[in-house]
N, CA, C and O atoms as a GROMACS GRO file, in nm:
protein
  512
    1MET      N    1  14.900   3.114  10.388
    1MET     CA    2  14.830   2.996  10.344
    1MET      C    3  14.681   3.023  10.329
    1MET      O    4  14.617   2.974  10.236
    2LYS      N    5  14.625   3.101  10.422
    2LYS     CA    6  14.483   3.134  10.416
    2LYS      C    7  14.452   3.210  10.287
    2LYS      O    8  14.349   3.187  10.224
    3THR      N    9  14.541   3.300  10.249
    3THR     CA   10  14.522   3.378  10.126
    3THR      C   11  14.517   3.287  10.005
    3THR      O   12  14.430   3.302   9.919
    4LEU      N   13  14.609   3.192   9.996
    4LEU     CA   14  14.610   3.098   9.883
    4LEU      C   15  14.484   3.014   9.878
    4LEU      O   16  14.432   2.986   9.770
    5LEU      N   17  14.434   2.973   9.993
    5LEU     CA   18  14.310   2.895   9.997
    5LEU      C   19  14.191   2.978   9.950
    5LEU      O   20  14.106   2.929   9.877
    6LEU      N   21  14.185   3.105   9.992
    6LEU     CA   22  14.077   3.194   9.948
    6LEU      C   23  14.080   3.213   9.797
    6LEU      O   24  13.977   3.205   9.730
    7ILE      N   25  14.199   3.238   9.744
    7ILE     CA   26  14.213   3.257   9.599
    7ILE      C   27  14.179   3.128   9.526
    7ILE      O   28  14.110   3.131   9.424
    8GLY      N   29  14.227   3.015   9.576
    8GLY     CA   30  14.200   2.886   9.512
    8GLY      C   31  14.051   2.852   9.513
    8GLY      O   32  13.998   2.804   9.413
    9LEU      N   33  13.984   2.876   9.625
    9LEU     CA   34  13.841   2.850   9.632
    9LEU      C   35  13.764   2.941   9.536
    9LEU      O   36  13.674   2.897   9.465
   10GLY      N   37  13.802   3.070   9.536
   10GLY     CA   38  13.738   3.164   9.443
   10GLY      C   39  13.765   3.127   9.299
   10GLY      O   40  13.675   3.136   9.215
   11GLY      N   41  13.887   3.085   9.269
   11GLY     CA   42  13.922   3.045   9.133
   11GLY      C   43  13.841   2.925   9.087
   11GLY      O   44  13.797   2.919   8.972
   12GLY      N   45  13.823   2.829   9.176
   12GLY     CA   46  13.741   2.713   9.142
   12GLY      C   47  13.597   2.752   9.115
   12GLY      O   48  13.536   2.704   9.019
   13LEU      N   49  13.542   2.840   9.198
   13LEU     CA   50  13.405   2.887   9.176
   13LEU      C   51  13.394   2.964   9.045
   13LEU      O   52  13.298   2.948   8.970
   14GLY      N   53  13.494   3.049   9.018
   14GLY     CA   54  13.494   3.125   8.894
   14GLY      C   55  13.501   3.037   8.771
   14GLY      O   56  13.433   3.062   8.671
   15SER      N   57  13.582   2.932   8.778
   15SER     CA   58  13.593   2.838   8.665
   15SER      C   59  13.462   2.765   8.640
   15SER      O   60  13.421   2.746   8.526
   16MET      N   61  13.396   2.723   8.748
   16MET     CA   62  13.266   2.656   8.733
   16MET      C   63  13.162   2.752   8.676
   16MET      O   64  13.081   2.714   8.592
   17LEU      N   65  13.165   2.876   8.722
   17LEU     CA   66  13.071   2.977   8.673
   17LEU      C   67  13.096   3.004   8.524
   17LEU      O   68  13.002   3.020   8.447
   18ARG      N   69  13.223   3.010   8.485
   18ARG     CA   70  13.256   3.030   8.344
   18ARG      C   71  13.196   2.918   8.259
   18ARG      O   72  13.136   2.944   8.154
   19TYR      N   73  13.212   2.796   8.304
   19TYR     CA   74  13.157   2.682   8.231
   19TYR      C   75  13.005   2.693   8.218
   19TYR      O   76  12.950   2.671   8.110
   20LEU      N   77  12.938   2.728   8.327
   20LEU     CA   78  12.792   2.739   8.325
   20LEU      C   79  12.744   2.850   8.233
   20LEU      O   80  12.648   2.832   8.158
   21VAL      N   81  12.810   2.966   8.238
   21VAL     CA   82  12.771   3.078   8.151
   21VAL      C   83  12.794   3.041   8.005
   21VAL      O   84  12.709   3.067   7.920
   22THR      N   85  12.909   2.980   7.976
   22THR     CA   86  12.938   2.940   7.839
   22THR      C   87  12.837   2.837   7.789
   22THR      O   88  12.790   2.847   7.675
   23CYS      N   89  12.802   2.739   7.872
   23CYS     CA   90  12.700   2.640   7.834
   23CYS      C   91  12.567   2.708   7.809
   23CYS      O   92  12.498   2.676   7.711
   24PHE      N   93  12.528   2.800   7.895
   24PHE     CA   94  12.401   2.870   7.877
   24PHE      C   95  12.397   2.943   7.743
   24PHE      O   96  12.300   2.932   7.668
   25VAL      N   97  12.504   3.016   7.714
   25VAL     CA   98  12.508   3.093   7.589
   25VAL      C   99  12.508   3.000   7.469
   25VAL      O  100  12.434   3.021   7.373
   26THR      N  101  12.592   2.896   7.472
   26THR     CA  102  12.600   2.806   7.356
   26THR      C  103  12.470   2.728   7.335
   26THR      O  104  12.442   2.686   7.223
   27ASN      N  105  12.392   2.708   7.440
   27ASN     CA  106  12.264   2.638   7.426
   27ASN      C  107  12.151   2.730   7.380
   27ASN      O  108  12.046   2.681   7.337
   28HIS      N  109  12.171   2.862   7.388
   28HIS     CA  110  12.065   2.956   7.352
   28HIS      C  111  12.097   3.044   7.232
   28HIS      O  112  12.010   3.117   7.184
   29ILE      N  113  12.219   3.037   7.182
   29ILE     CA  114  12.260   3.117   7.068
   29ILE      C  115  12.302   3.021   6.958
   29ILE      O  116  12.378   2.927   6.983
   30THR      N  117  12.254   3.043   6.836
   30THR     CA  118  12.288   2.950   6.728
   30THR      C  119  12.403   2.999   6.641
   30THR      O  120  12.475   2.918   6.582
   31ARG      N  121  12.420   3.129   6.632
   31ARG     CA  122  12.527   3.182   6.547
   31ARG      C  123  12.646   3.224   6.633
   31ARG      O  124  12.631   3.307   6.723
   32PHE      N  125  12.761   3.169   6.605
   32PHE     CA  126  12.886   3.196   6.678
   32PHE      C  127  12.873   3.171   6.828
   32PHE      O  128  12.912   3.257   6.907
   33PRO      N  129  12.819   3.056   6.869
   33PRO     CA  130  12.796   3.035   7.012
   33PRO      C  131  12.924   3.036   7.097
   33PRO      O  132  12.922   3.090   7.208
   34ALA      N  133  13.034   2.978   7.047
   34ALA     CA  134  13.157   2.974   7.126
   34ALA      C  135  13.214   3.114   7.145
   34ALA      O  136  13.256   3.151   7.255
   35ILE      N  137  13.215   3.192   7.039
   35ILE     CA  138  13.267   3.328   7.046
   35ILE      C  139  13.181   3.412   7.140
   35ILE      O  140  13.233   3.485   7.224
   36LEU      N  141  13.051   3.402   7.127
   36LEU     CA  142  12.962   3.481   7.212
   36LEU      C  143  12.965   3.433   7.357
   36LEU      O  144  12.945   3.513   7.449
   37GLY      N  145  12.989   3.304   7.377
   37GLY     CA  146  13.005   3.254   7.514
   37GLY      C  147  13.127   3.316   7.581
   37GLY      O  148  13.120   3.361   7.695
   38THR      N  149  13.238   3.317   7.509
   38THR     CA  150  13.360   3.378   7.561
   38THR      C  151  13.340   3.528   7.582
   38THR      O  152  13.384   3.583   7.683
   39PHE      N  153  13.274   3.594   7.486
   39PHE     CA  154  13.250   3.737   7.499
   39PHE      C  155  13.162   3.766   7.622
   39PHE      O  156  13.189   3.861   7.695
   40ALA      N  157  13.059   3.686   7.644
   40ALA     CA  158  12.972   3.706   7.760
   40ALA      C  159  13.051   3.692   7.890
   40ALA      O  160  13.033   3.770   7.984
   41VAL      N  161  13.139   3.592   7.895
   41VAL     CA  162  13.222   3.572   8.014
   41VAL      C  163  13.316   3.692   8.033
   41VAL      O  164  13.328   3.744   8.144
   42ASN      N  165  13.382   3.734   7.926
   42ASN     CA  166  13.475   3.846   7.937
   42ASN      C  167  13.403   3.974   7.979
   42ASN      O  168  13.452   4.047   8.066
   43PHE      N  169  13.287   4.001   7.919
   43PHE     CA  170  13.212   4.122   7.953
   43PHE      C  171  13.167   4.120   8.099
   43PHE      O  172  13.188   4.216   8.173
   44THR      N  173  13.104   4.010   8.140
   44THR     CA  174  13.053   4.005   8.277
   44THR      C  175  13.166   4.000   8.379
   44THR      O  176  13.153   4.055   8.489
   45GLY      N  177  13.277   3.935   8.345
   45GLY     CA  178  13.393   3.933   8.434
   45GLY      C  179  13.453   4.071   8.453
   45GLY      O  180  13.490   4.108   8.564
   46CYS      N  181  13.462   4.147   8.344
   46CYS     CA  182  13.513   4.284   8.352
   46CYS      C  183  13.418   4.372   8.432
   46CYS      O  184  13.462   4.455   8.512
   47LEU      N  185  13.289   4.355   8.411
   47LEU     CA  186  13.190   4.431   8.488
   47LEU      C  187  13.203   4.399   8.636
   47LEU      O  188  13.202   4.490   8.719
   48LEU      N  189  13.214   4.271   8.670
   48LEU     CA  190  13.225   4.230   8.810
   48LEU      C  191  13.350   4.284   8.876
   48LEU      O  192  13.344   4.335   8.988
   49ILE      N  193  13.466   4.273   8.808
   49ILE     CA  194  13.589   4.322   8.872
   49ILE      C  195  13.585   4.474   8.889
   49ILE      O  196  13.638   4.527   8.986
   50GLY      N  197  13.522   4.543   8.794
   50GLY     CA  198  13.507   4.688   8.808
   50GLY      C  199  13.421   4.724   8.928
   50GLY      O  200  13.453   4.817   9.001
   51ILE      N  201  13.312   4.651   8.947
   51ILE     CA  202  13.223   4.676   9.061
   51ILE      C  203  13.294   4.645   9.192
   51ILE      O  204  13.288   4.724   9.286
   52VAL      N  205  13.362   4.531   9.199
   52VAL     CA  206  13.430   4.491   9.322
   52VAL      C  207  13.540   4.589   9.359
   52VAL      O  208  13.547   4.634   9.473
   53ILE      N  209  13.626   4.622   9.264
   53ILE     CA  210  13.735   4.715   9.292
   53ILE      C  211  13.680   4.854   9.323
   53ILE      O  212  13.726   4.920   9.416
   54GLY      N  213  13.580   4.896   9.246
   54GLY     CA  214  13.519   5.028   9.270
   54GLY      C  215  13.458   5.038   9.408
   54GLY      O  216  13.480   5.137   9.478
   55LEU      N  217  13.382   4.937   9.449
   55LEU     CA  218  13.321   4.938   9.582
   55LEU      C  219  13.425   4.932   9.692
   55LEU      O  220  13.411   4.997   9.796
   56SER      N  221  13.530   4.852   9.670
   56SER     CA  222  13.632   4.841   9.774
   56SER      C  223  13.714   4.969   9.786
   56SER      O  224  13.760   5.002   9.896
   57GLU      N  225  13.732   5.042   9.677
   57GLU     CA  226  13.804   5.169   9.684
   57GLU      C  227  13.716   5.282   9.739
   57GLU      O  228  13.762   5.364   9.819
   58ARG      N  229  13.591   5.284   9.698
   58ARG     CA  230  13.504   5.396   9.736
   58ARG      C  231  13.446   5.380   9.877
   58ARG      O  232  13.443   5.476   9.954
   59TYR      N  233  13.400   5.262   9.909
   59TYR     CA  234  13.330   5.243  10.035
   59TYR      C  235  13.398   5.147  10.132
   59TYR      O  236  13.353   5.131  10.245
   60ALA      N  237  13.505   5.084  10.090
   60ALA     CA  238  13.576   4.985  10.172
   60ALA      C  239  13.480   4.874  10.216
   60ALA      O  240  13.485   4.829  10.331
   61TRP      N  241  13.393   4.831  10.125
   61TRP     CA  242  13.296   4.726  10.155
   61TRP      C  243  13.361   4.589  10.164
   61TRP      O  244  13.307   4.498  10.228
   62PHE      N  245  13.476   4.573  10.101
   62PHE     CA  246  13.542   4.443  10.100
   62PHE      C  247  13.670   4.448  10.181
   62PHE      O  248  13.751   4.540  10.166
   63SER      N  249  13.689   4.351  10.267
   63SER     CA  250  13.817   4.338  10.337
   63SER      C  251  13.922   4.299  10.233
   63SER      O  252  13.886   4.254  10.124
   64PRO      N  253  14.050   4.316  10.265
   64PRO     CA  254  14.153   4.272  10.169
   64PRO      C  255  14.138   4.124  10.131
   64PRO      O  256  14.162   4.087  10.017
   65GLN      N  257  14.100   4.040  10.228
   65GLN     CA  258  14.083   3.898  10.199
   65GLN      C  259  13.964   3.874  10.107
   65GLN      O  260  13.971   3.792  10.015
   66MET      N  261  13.853   3.945  10.130
   66MET     CA  262  13.735   3.928  10.046
   66MET      C  263  13.762   3.980   9.905
   66MET      O  264  13.715   3.923   9.807
   67ARG      N  265  13.838   4.088   9.896
   67ARG     CA  266  13.875   4.142   9.764
   67ARG      C  267  13.959   4.041   9.688
   67ARG      O  268  13.937   4.021   9.568
   68LEU      N  269  14.054   3.976   9.755
   68LEU     CA  270  14.134   3.872   9.691
   68LEU      C  271  14.046   3.754   9.648
   68LEU      O  272  14.063   3.700   9.539
   69PHE      N  273  13.953   3.714   9.734
   69PHE     CA  274  13.864   3.603   9.704
   69PHE      C  275  13.781   3.632   9.580
   69PHE      O  276  13.769   3.547   9.491
   70VAL      N  277  13.722   3.752   9.573
   70VAL     CA  278  13.634   3.784   9.461
   70VAL      C  279  13.712   3.827   9.338
   70VAL      O  280  13.694   3.770   9.230
   71ALA      N  281  13.799   3.929   9.352
   71ALA     CA  282  13.867   3.985   9.234
   71ALA      C  283  13.973   3.891   9.178
   71ALA      O  284  13.974   3.863   9.058
   72THR      N  285  14.062   3.843   9.263
   72THR     CA  286  14.169   3.756   9.215
   72THR      C  287  14.119   3.613   9.196
   72THR      O  288  14.151   3.549   9.095
   73GLY      N  289  14.041   3.562   9.291
   73GLY     CA  290  13.993   3.425   9.284
   73GLY      C  291  13.881   3.406   9.184
   73GLY      O  292  13.900   3.345   9.079
   74ILE      N  293  13.762   3.457   9.217
   74ILE     CA  294  13.646   3.434   9.131
   74ILE      C  295  13.667   3.495   8.992
   74ILE      O  296  13.652   3.426   8.892
   75CYS      N  297  13.701   3.624   8.986
   75CYS     CA  298  13.719   3.687   8.855
   75CYS      C  299  13.835   3.624   8.779
   75CYS      O  300  13.828   3.607   8.657
   76GLY      N  301  13.943   3.590   8.850
   76GLY     CA  302  14.058   3.527   8.784
   76GLY      C  303  14.025   3.390   8.730
   76GLY      O  304  14.071   3.353   8.622
   77GLY      N  305  13.946   3.312   8.804
   77GLY     CA  306  13.905   3.182   8.756
   77GLY      C  307  13.800   3.192   8.646
   77GLY      O  308  13.794   3.108   8.556
   78TYR      N  309  13.719   3.296   8.654
   78TYR     CA  310  13.612   3.318   8.557
   78TYR      C  311  13.671   3.366   8.425
   78TYR      O  312  13.637   3.314   8.319
   79THR      N  313  13.758   3.465   8.430
   79THR     CA  314  13.823   3.517   8.310
   79THR      C  315  13.944   3.600   8.349
   79THR      O  316  13.935   3.688   8.433
   80THR      N  317  14.059   3.572   8.287
   80THR     CA  318  14.175   3.656   8.312
   80THR      C  319  14.164   3.788   8.236
   80THR      O  320  14.240   3.882   8.261
   81PHE      N  321  14.070   3.795   8.143
   81PHE     CA  322  14.051   3.920   8.069
   81PHE      C  323  14.010   4.033   8.162
   81PHE      O  324  14.041   4.149   8.136
   82SER      N  325  13.940   4.000   8.271
   82SER     CA  326  13.900   4.102   8.367
   82SER      C  327  14.024   4.164   8.433
   82SER      O  328  14.028   4.286   8.453
   83ALA      N  329  14.122   4.083   8.466
   83ALA     CA  330  14.246   4.135   8.524
   83ALA      C  331  14.320   4.221   8.422
   83ALA      O  332  14.373   4.327   8.456
   84PHE      N  333  14.324   4.176   8.299
   84PHE     CA  334  14.387   4.252   8.190
   84PHE      C  335  14.320   4.389   8.175
   84PHE      O  336  14.388   4.491   8.164
   85ALA      N  337  14.187   4.390   8.176
   85ALA     CA  338  14.113   4.516   8.162
   85ALA      C  339  14.139   4.607   8.282
   85ALA      O  340  14.163   4.726   8.265
   86TYR      N  341  14.134   4.551   8.402
   86TYR     CA  342  14.159   4.630   8.523
   86TYR      C  343  14.299   4.690   8.523
   86TYR      O  344  14.317   4.807   8.556
   87GLU      N  345  14.399   4.610   8.485
   87GLU     CA  346  14.536   4.660   8.482
   87GLU      C  347  14.549   4.776   8.384
   87GLU      O  348  14.619   4.874   8.412
   88ASN      N  349  14.483   4.766   8.269
   88ASN     CA  350  14.488   4.875   8.171
   88ASN      C  351  14.415   4.999   8.220
   88ASN      O  352  14.461   5.111   8.198
   89ILE      N  353  14.301   4.981   8.284
   89ILE     CA  354  14.229   5.095   8.342
   89ILE      C  355  14.316   5.163   8.446
   89ILE      O  356  14.321   5.286   8.452
   90ASN      N  357  14.385   5.085   8.528
   90ASN     CA  358  14.474   5.142   8.629
   90ASN      C  359  14.586   5.223   8.564
   90ASN      O  360  14.619   5.332   8.611
   91LEU      N  361  14.645   5.170   8.457
   91LEU     CA  362  14.749   5.246   8.387
   91LEU      C  363  14.693   5.379   8.336
   91LEU      O  364  14.758   5.483   8.349
   92MET      N  365  14.574   5.376   8.278
   92MET     CA  366  14.512   5.498   8.225
   92MET      C  367  14.478   5.595   8.338
   92MET      O  368  14.499   5.716   8.324
   93ARG      N  369  14.425   5.543   8.448
   93ARG     CA  370  14.391   5.629   8.563
   93ARG      C  371  14.514   5.697   8.619
   93ARG      O  372  14.506   5.809   8.671
   94ASN      N  373  14.630   5.631   8.609
   94ASN     CA  374  14.755   5.687   8.658
   94ASN      C  375  14.827   5.772   8.554
   94ASN      O  376  14.938   5.820   8.578
   95GLY      N  377  14.764   5.790   8.438
   95GLY     CA  378  14.823   5.872   8.333
   95GLY      C  379  14.927   5.802   8.249
   95GLY      O  380  14.994   5.867   8.169
   96ASP      N  381  14.942   5.672   8.264
   96ASP     CA  382  15.040   5.594   8.189
   96ASP      C  383  14.977   5.544   8.059
   96ASP      O  384  14.970   5.424   8.035
   97TYR      N  385  14.933   5.638   7.975
   97TYR     CA  386  14.862   5.603   7.851
   97TYR      C  387  14.950   5.524   7.754
   97TYR      O  388  14.905   5.427   7.694
   98PHE      N  389  15.074   5.565   7.741
   98PHE     CA  390  15.165   5.496   7.650
   98PHE      C  391  15.185   5.351   7.694
   98PHE      O  392  15.178   5.259   7.612
   99ALA      N  393  15.210   5.332   7.824
   99ALA     CA  394  15.229   5.196   7.876
   99ALA      C  395  15.102   5.113   7.854
   99ALA      O  396  15.110   4.995   7.820
  100GLY      N  397  14.985   5.174   7.873
  100GLY     CA  398  14.859   5.104   7.852
  100GLY      C  399  14.841   5.060   7.708
  100GLY      O  400  14.801   4.946   7.681
  101ILE      N  401  14.871   5.149   7.615
  101ILE     CA  402  14.856   5.116   7.473
  101ILE      C  403  14.954   5.006   7.434
  101ILE      O  404  14.918   4.913   7.362
  102ILE      N  405  15.078   5.017   7.481
  102ILE     CA  406  15.179   4.914   7.451
  102ILE      C  407  15.136   4.780   7.510
  102ILE      O  408  15.148   4.676   7.445
  103TYR      N  409  15.086   4.782   7.633
  103TYR     CA  410  15.041   4.659   7.699
  103TYR      C  411  14.926   4.594   7.621
  103TYR      O  412  14.925   4.473   7.600
  104ILE      N  413  14.831   4.674   7.579
  104ILE     CA  414  14.717   4.622   7.502
  104ILE      C  415  14.765   4.561   7.370
  104ILE      O  416  14.732   4.447   7.339
  105LEU      N  417  14.840   4.638   7.293
  105LEU     CA  418  14.886   4.591   7.163
  105LEU      C  419  14.978   4.469   7.175
  105LEU      O  420  14.964   4.372   7.102
  106ALA      N  421  15.072   4.477   7.269
  106ALA     CA  422  15.165   4.365   7.287
  106ALA      C  423  15.090   4.240   7.332
  106ALA      O  424  15.119   4.130   7.284
  107SER      N  425  14.995   4.255   7.423
  107SER     CA  426  14.920   4.139   7.471
  107SER      C  427  14.843   4.073   7.357
  107SER      O  428  14.844   3.951   7.344
  108ILE      N  429  14.778   4.152   7.277
  108ILE     CA  430  14.698   4.096   7.167
  108ILE      C  431  14.789   4.033   7.062
  108ILE      O  432  14.771   3.917   7.025
  109ILE      N  433  14.886   4.109   7.014
  109ILE     CA  434  14.972   4.061   6.906
  109ILE      C  435  15.059   3.943   6.950
  109ILE      O  436  15.062   3.840   6.883
  110ILE      N  437  15.127   3.958   7.062
  110ILE     CA  438  15.219   3.854   7.107
  110ILE      C  439  15.144   3.728   7.150
  110ILE      O  440  15.189   3.617   7.122
  111CYS      N  441  15.029   3.744   7.216
  111CYS     CA  442  14.953   3.626   7.260
  111CYS      C  443  14.890   3.553   7.142
  111CYS      O  444  14.885   3.430   7.141
  112LEU      N  445  14.842   3.626   7.042
  112LEU     CA  446  14.792   3.559   6.922
  112LEU      C  447  14.906   3.484   6.852
  112LEU      O  448  14.888   3.372   6.806
  113PHE      N  449  15.022   3.548   6.845
  113PHE     CA  450  15.138   3.484   6.783
  113PHE      C  451  15.180   3.360   6.862
  113PHE      O  452  15.212   3.257   6.803
  114ALA      N  453  15.180   3.370   6.996
  114ALA     CA  454  15.218   3.256   7.080
  114ALA      C  455  15.121   3.139   7.058
  114ALA      O  456  15.162   3.024   7.053
  115THR      N  457  14.992   3.171   7.046
  115THR     CA  458  14.893   3.066   7.019
  115THR      C  459  14.920   3.000   6.885
  115THR      O  460  14.914   2.877   6.874
  116TYR      N  461  14.949   3.080   6.783
  116TYR     CA  462  14.982   3.028   6.651
  116TYR      C  463  15.106   2.939   6.658
  116TYR      O  464  15.107   2.830   6.601
  117ILE      N  465  15.209   2.983   6.729
  117ILE     CA  466  15.332   2.905   6.744
  117ILE      C  467  15.302   2.773   6.816
  117ILE      O  468  15.355   2.669   6.778
  118GLY      N  469  15.217   2.778   6.919
  118GLY     CA  470  15.178   2.656   6.988
  118GLY      C  471  15.113   2.556   6.896
  118GLY      O  472  15.146   2.437   6.898
  119PHE      N  473  15.019   2.604   6.813
  119PHE     CA  474  14.957   2.515   6.714
  119PHE      C  475  15.061   2.462   6.616
  119PHE      O  476  15.059   2.344   6.581
  120ALA      N  477  15.152   2.549   6.572
  120ALA     CA  478  15.254   2.508   6.475
  120ALA      C  479  15.346   2.402   6.535
  120ALA      O  480  15.382   2.307   6.466
  121ILE      N  481  15.383   2.416   6.662
  121ILE     CA  482  15.469   2.316   6.727
  121ILE      C  483  15.400   2.180   6.731
  121ILE      O  484  15.462   2.078   6.703
  122VAL      N  485  15.273   2.181   6.766
  122VAL     CA  486  15.198   2.056   6.774
  122VAL      C  487  15.184   1.992   6.637
  122VAL      O  488  15.183   1.869   6.627
  123ASN      N  489  15.174   2.073   6.533
  123ASN     CA  490  15.153   2.020   6.399
  123ASN      C  491  15.280   2.004   6.318
  123ASN      O  492  15.273   1.985   6.197
  124LEU      N  493  15.398   2.010   6.382
  124LEU     CA  494  15.523   1.988   6.310
  124LEU      C  495  15.521   1.849   6.246
  124LEU      O  496  15.490   1.750   6.312
  125GLY      N  497  15.552   1.844   6.120
  125GLY     CA  498  15.557   1.717   6.049
  125GLY      C  499  15.422   1.668   6.002
  125GLY      O  500  15.413   1.568   5.931
  126ASN      N  501  15.315   1.737   6.040
  126ASN     CA  502  15.181   1.700   5.994
  126ASN      C  503  15.162   1.755   5.854
  126ASN      O  504  15.172   1.876   5.834
  127THR      N  505  15.135   1.670   5.759
  127THR     CA  506  15.124   1.714   5.618
  127THR      C  507  14.984   1.756   5.580
  127THR      O  508  14.961   1.790   5.464
  128LYS      N  509  14.891   1.754   5.672
  128LYS     CA  510  14.753   1.793   5.639
  128LYS      C  511  14.744   1.939   5.611
  128LYS      O  512  14.635   1.989   5.582
   0.00000   0.00000   0.00000
């Protein structure tokens, strides 16, 4: 139960941070503000999860609970793209290049298709 609370608290903080970063970018960038807001979140989230995992592996600076709070909670609430990037880096570090490439391509293609299908389901019967 303590683990779930740590992850939930971190996730809430990450979600609030995502909103603040996106608002900051959209208020200061005039061209493609939404895209650049999402990109800023994805980039900084990937950087943060890399630092957290790297420090916890190299120096054991984070307890398992703190790692869950920051990496799974905060980074997960901030952006799931950081988890996606970390999982792919792990596959590559383990020599599973084929699995990594398949995971990347399948995630992009299938998730874009799923989003399209979701929009199509909502717009069934809409003649616009």
